[in-house]
C-alpha positions in Angstrom: 33.1 -31.0 -49.5 32.5 -34.1 -47.6 32.8 -36.2 -50.7 36.2 -34.7 -51.5 37.6 -35.6 -48.1 36.1 -39.1 -48.3 37.7 -39.6 -51.7 41.0 -38.1 -50.5 41.7 -39.3 -47.0 45.3 -38.1 -47.2 44.0 -34.5 -47.0 43.0 -33.7 -43.4 39.7 -31.7 -43.4 40.8 -28.5 -41.7 38.5 -25.4 -42.0 39.3 -21.9 -40.7 36.4 -19.5 -40.8 36.5 -15.9 -39.8 34.2 -12.9 -40.3 33.3 -9.4 -39.1 29.7 -8.4 -38.1 27.2 -10.4 -40.2 30.1 -12.3 -41.7 31.0 -13.5 -38.2 27.5 -14.8 -37.6 27.6 -16.6 -41.0 31.0 -18.0 -40.0 29.5 -19.4 -36.8 26.6 -21.1 -38.7 28.9 -22.4 -41.5 31.4 -23.7 -39.0 28.7 -25.7 -37.1 27.3 -27.0 -40.4 30.6 -28.0 -41.9 31.7 -29.7 -38.6 28.5 -31.7 -38.5 28.5 -32.5 -42.3 32.2 -33.5 -42.7 33.5 -36.4 -40.7 36.9 -35.8 -39.0 36.6 -32.1 -39.7 38.7 -29.7 -37.6 36.8 -26.4 -37.7 38.1 -23.2 -36.2 35.9 -20.1 -36.1 37.0 -16.6 -35.1 34.6 -13.7 -35.2 35.0 -9.9 -34.9 32.1 -7.7 -33.8 29.6 -10.5 -34.4 26.0 -10.2 -33.3 24.7 -13.0 -31.1 24.2 -15.9 -33.6 21.9 -18.2 -31.8 20.4 -19.5 -28.6 21.9 -22.0 -26.1 20.9 -25.0 -28.2 22.9 -23.6 -31.2 25.8 -22.9 -28.8 25.8 -26.5 -27.6 25.6 -27.8 -31.2 28.5 -25.6 -32.1 30.6 -26.8 -29.2 30.2 -30.4 -30.4 31.2 -29.7 -34.0 33.6 -26.7 -33.8 37.0 -27.5 -32.4 38.0 -24.0 -31.6 35.8 -20.9 -31.4 36.9 -17.3 -30.6 34.5 -14.3 -30.4 36.3 -10.9 -30.3 34.3 -7.8 -29.0 35.5 -4.2 -29.3 34.7 -2.4 -26.1 31.4 -0.6 -26.6 30.6 -2.1 -30.0 26.8 -2.0 -30.1 26.4 -4.7 -32.8 27.8 -7.3 -30.3 24.9 -6.5 -28.0 22.3 -7.5 -30.6 19.7 -9.0 -30.6 19.0 -7.5 -27.2 18.7 -9.9 -24.2 15.3 -10.6 -22.8 15.3 -10.9 -19.0 12.2 -13.0 -19.0 13.3 -16.0 -21.2 16.7 -17.6 -20.6 15.9 -20.5 -22.9 15.2 -18.5 -26.0 17.6 -15.6 -25.8 20.5 -15.2 -28.2 24.0 -15.7 -26.9 27.6 -15.7 -28.2 29.7 -18.7 -29.0 33.1 -19.9 -27.9 35.7 -18.1 -25.9 35.0 -14.4 -25.6 37.8 -11.9 -25.9 37.1 -8.2 -25.0 39.5 -5.8 -26.7 39.9 -2.0 -26.7 41.6 0.6 -28.8 44.5 0.8 -26.3 45.7 -2.7 -26.9 44.1 -4.1 -23.7 42.7 -7.6 -24.0 40.6 -9.5 -21.5 40.2 -13.3 -22.2 36.9 -14.8 -21.2 35.7 -11.7 -19.3 33.6 -12.2 -16.1 30.1 -10.9 -15.9 31.4 -7.9 -13.9 34.0 -7.1 -16.6 31.3 -7.4 -19.2 29.0 -5.0 -17.4 31.6 -2.5 -16.4 33.8 -2.5 -19.5 31.5 -3.4 -22.3 27.8 -2.8 -21.6 28.2 0.5 -19.7 30.3 2.1 -22.5 28.0 3.5 -25.1 29.6 2.9 -28.5 28.6 3.8 -32.0 28.5 1.7 -35.1 30.4 4.4 -37.0 33.4 4.2 -34.6 33.4 1.1 -32.4 32.2 -1.5 -34.9 34.5 -0.8 -37.9 36.8 -3.7 -38.9 39.8 -1.4 -38.9 39.2 -0.6 -35.2 39.3 -4.3 -34.4 42.5 -4.6 -36.5 44.2 -1.7 -34.7 43.1 -3.2 -31.3 45.0 -6.4 -32.1 47.9 -4.5 -33.5 47.9 -2.4 -30.4 47.9 -5.5 -28.2 50.9 -7.0 -30.1 52.8 -3.6 -29.9 52.1 -3.5 -26.2 53.3 -7.1 -25.8 56.5 -6.3 -27.7 57.1 -3.2 -25.4 56.5 -5.2 -22.2 58.6 -8.2 -23.2 61.3 -6.1 -24.8 61.4 -8.3 -27.8 59.9 -8.4 -31.2 57.1 -10.7 -32.1 58.0 -10.4 -35.7 54.5 -9.3 -36.5 54.2 -6.7 -39.3 50.9 -6.4 -41.1 51.3 -5.6 -44.7 47.8 -4.2 -45.4 48.5 -0.8 -46.9 51.2 1.4 -48.4 53.6 2.9 -45.8 52.4 0.3 -43.2 55.4 0.6 -40.9 54.9 4.4 -40.7 51.2 4.1 -40.0 51.9 1.3 -37.4 54.5 3.5 -35.7 52.2 6.5 -35.6 49.4 4.4 -34.1 51.6 2.6 -31.5 53.1 6.0 -30.4 49.5 7.0 -29.4 49.2 4.1 -27.0 49.6 4.8 -23.3 52.7 3.1 -21.8 50.6 1.8 -18.8 47.1 0.4 -18.7 44.4 3.1 -19.2 41.9 3.8 -16.5 38.5 2.3 -17.0 36.1 4.3 -19.1 32.5 4.1 -17.9 
């Protein structure tokens, strides 16, 4: 890859990596590797339901070589809490990368949640892999956020995912289940 961009300087080396679950962890590692291996590379990584991919040394390395990094968590997703944290070793525990975004099935989104928001909204909710970790739940959370944004602004964002047959009917059915105001905290 590096050879191609060295031989063709007119092509800017831009890489967009994304993944869900283990694919998200692989996107983190690949993004850091590509960013370090390809000069002038602009690397953007976004993960969905990713386990903690590395320790603080990996996070610092990634911050140097990855231009933009976003880590999306579904509220209560147990996979995003693995490997478990050790209270005894801060230097060797696994952590997430980039800007954290906590989402839920109601279209609520918290950008860079505080430790209190993490504990109250994410760690205290017991989720299951069969429900809270599915990629479709993440997709509906973002679609729910965009639908809520359209309702609150009173204008269309123009976003219409075309991922399945009868998409507009399914999207309308889903958005009609969303509460019109922010839901109360589930603990």
